[in-house]
N, C-alpha and C positions, 0 to 999 in steps of 0.2 A: 638528538638520539638515533645512536644507529639502527637500521634495521634487525628485527630478529630478537631487540631486547625488551626486557620490562622496564617499567618506567614506574619508579617510586612515587606515589602520589604527591610527596611533599617536594620533592626536587624537580617532579617533572611538571606535566600540564593539566593539574587535576584544578576543579573549578569549585568556588564556594568555600566555608569554612567547614574542617572535617570532611571534605568531598560530598558536601551535602546540596540540593538543589534550593532553588530560589525558595520552596515553599517547605523545605525543611525535610524533604523526601530524600532516601538515599540517592547518590551518583549513579549515574547507568556506567558500569565499568566496562571499556570499550578498546578493544585490539582494532588496530588500522591493518588493513592489507591492500597493498598498492605497490607495482613494480618500478614506477617512475618516483625516483626519491624526492623530486622538487614538489610531484603532486602528494606525495605520501608525508613529508613535513609540512606542506602547506594545510594538509588537512589535519593533523596532528595540533599544527598551531591554531587553526580555527576552532577546534572542538576546545583546546583548551582555554578560549577566550569565552565560553557559552555554558551558561548555568545548568547545572544537573549532568554534565558530561566528567568523568573520569578516565582520562586515555591511561591505560596500563602496559602496552606493549605496542609494537610496530612491526608488520613484517612485509617482505620485498617478494614474496611469491605465496603460493598455496600451501607449499611444505612448510614453512616456517609458521602459516596461520595456523594450521592443525597442531603443530608444535607448541605454539603459544596458548593456545585453544586448551590442549591439554595441561600445560603448567598453570597457567592463571585462570583458568574456568572464567573467564568474563562473562558479563551479561551479553554482551553482544559483539561479533565480529563484522566490522565495517568493510565489504569484501569488493576489490575491484574483479573482472571477469576473467579480463587477457593477461595471463601472466604465465612467464615461463615456469619449467621443470612441473609444475602443478596449478592447473588454472582455476579460476574461482568456482566454477561448477563443481570440479570434482573435490575441492576442498571443503566446500559446502556440504556434498553429500558426507563426506568422511565427518565433519565436525558433527553434523547431524545424527548421524549413528552413534558416534564415539563419546558424544557429549551434548546430550538432548537438552541440557538446560542452557546451552550458549544459542541465542538465536542469530540470525544472519539476517543483516540490511546489505543488499547490493549497491554499490555506488560505483557506476559506470558513466562511458560515455555512449554507450552502446543502447538504444530501446528499440530493435528490432526483435520481430517475433524469434529469431534463430537465438536470441542472448536471453529476452527475456522467460520464455516457456520453460528451458532446460533449467535455468536456475532457481524458478520456482518450484518445478517438480523436485529438484535435488534438494528441497527443504527451506529456502528462502523465505522469509516472513514478510521482507522488506525489499523495495526496490526503486532506487531513485537513480537520476542523471546527474551529472555533475555540475548541472548549470542550477543545480536545488540551493535554494538558499541555507544559512546556518540556523534558521527557525524551521526550516523543512525537515532539516536532518536531526535534529533534536527532538521534533517530534515524531518522525519514523522511530527512533531509539525508543523513545518512552512508550510509543503506541505497541511495538513488540516486545517489549518486555512486561507490558501491561495485558499481552494476549490478543491483542488486535492486530489488524494487516498493518504494515507500513509502506503503502503504495503510493506514489505519486498520482494526481488526477488524470493523467493523461495514460499511465498504466492502468488505471482502473476502466477508463473507456475503452482500450484497446481490448481487454479481456471481454467485456462486456459486447463490443463489437463482432469479436469472434463468435462467442455464441449467437448472437444473433444473425450471423453471416451461415453460420452451421446450421441451423433451425429453418433458414429459408431456402437453403439447398434442399435440405431434408425435405421440405414442404413441396418444392417443387418436383422431385424425382419421386417421392412417396416412398422412400427407402431409407434406413438411417445411414448416413456418412460413414465409409470403411473407418475402422478403428486403425490405430498404430501410423498415422498419417503425420509427418514432422509439422509441429504448429497446428495441428488440427484441433479434433474435439477432444482428444485424450489430453493433451496438454492445457487447452483451454479450461476444460473442466477442473481439473488438478487446480490449475493457478486461481480460478474463480473461486474455488473453495476460500483462499486465503483473503481475496477481495471482499467477500463478505461475511469471513470470520467464520466459518462453519468447517470444524473439524473433519478430516478425513476428504476432503474435496468433494463434499458435494454441493448442488449448488441448484436452485430452483429455476426453470428457464421457462421464456414464454412459448406459450402453446398455440398461438394463433393470434388473429387480428384485435381482438378484444382484450381481456385482462385473463389472467392465469387463473387456471379452473381451482378453486379452493384459497385464491387469494383471500386476506382479512386483514381487518386492523382494528382499532378500539371500534367497539359495537358491533363489529360484522361478524358473522359466525364462518367458519372455517378454519385454516391452519393459523395460531396464535402467533408463530414465529415469522409468518411472511408479512410483510411492513404494505400497507396502504389498503384501502378499502375496495370493494366490489366496483361502487360506483365513478371509482378515479378521483381526481384533485377536487373538483366540483362539490363532491358527495362528501369528500373529508374535510370540505371547509377552509381549503385553499385561498386566500384572496388573490385577485390578479397579479398584485407585487411578489407575493408568495411563490406563485408558479412560475414567474419571470425570474425570480433567484434559483429557483430548483432547476430551470433550465439551465442557466449559466453553470451553477454547480455541476451538473452532467456534463457540461461542455468543458469541463475541467480547468474553470478558473477560480483562482485563489479569492478570500474576502476581499481583499486590497484591489484586486482585478473587477470584482463584481460592483465592489464602491465605485470605481473610476468609470466603469460602463453605465451604472446608473445614476451616476452624479449625487450619490449618497455618501454618510460617512460609514467606517466599517464597523462602528457601533451597530447603528442599524440593520446592515447587512448580518452581523449574528443575530439579533432581536428577530428578524424574518427566519434566520435559519433555524433558531429554536424554536420558533412558532411551528414551522412546517414539519419539523420533526416531531413534535409532539400532536399533531394533528394525524399526521400518514403514520405515527407509530414507528418508525423508522429510529434505527440506534445511532448511525453515524454517516460521512458522508458518502462513505461506500453502499450504505444500503440506500440512499437517497437517490444515487445515479441508478442503480437497480430499479428502484420504483418509476423514474422517469422514463427509463426504456421500455419497462413492462406496461406503463399505462399510456404509451402513445407519444410522450410529450418530444422525446427524441427518437431521431433513427439513424442519425449521422451525426457528427460532431459538431455541435453549435447549431442545429436545424431543428427549429421547431416544428412541430406536424400542426396543420391549421386546417 
């Protein structure tokens, strides 16, 4: 398949019978944008082997990505960032303005702040690095089409770190951090809106060394949309093992990595995660990460507060 071309689902690399996923859901229709032919073709081939994904086109730069988005109306554009003519950030902005029904998941080599924040501010709903597994890519594609953020754990952690660092600086100085600073609070807040799945970039932030004012969970007063109880993990009924799993989730580890670290099965990890979700009132891993930071379980990646 050459760049800038549509892909017929029957002749191209579609997945499943009649382009349907493993559970009978309609496959996610994807356009792949990457300026390196070998990488682009490899991604197309990989996606073609995965359930629930139908590759409908491929672009070698942002201009072609915008054109294919207009012509094919894909569910998602899997977007590289550094491309000639029109880079991924500008292409993301143009697609989101002109074709709001198409979501953007960034797939890039770069995870630095200068790449991450502009992409999310431009409207990308997902952000993965190119060491992501096929399973992670499919999950991100499905998440963004279902209205959730499709961010890797390391990206979620970086956004929360930015907000916490900003709060600590503001607390020391006694005044808000200046707005408009590249990679600063404006970028972090807009991006964190995607992390916690709150439209408009709004995010509830820690307000002190204890728990955020108004935070609540099942059985507590306060904001019902805010995960976690006033009393923290113990009062929410988390066991020592569930708290340990929560800390590892906040550290960016996958279920498989947590299983290896704790020497338990991935099924047991999933059970612990489901239990801690129910007890704390969080809806997904992103909110679990936020809960861990807000309740003082984590202050730096993988570092438990004792």
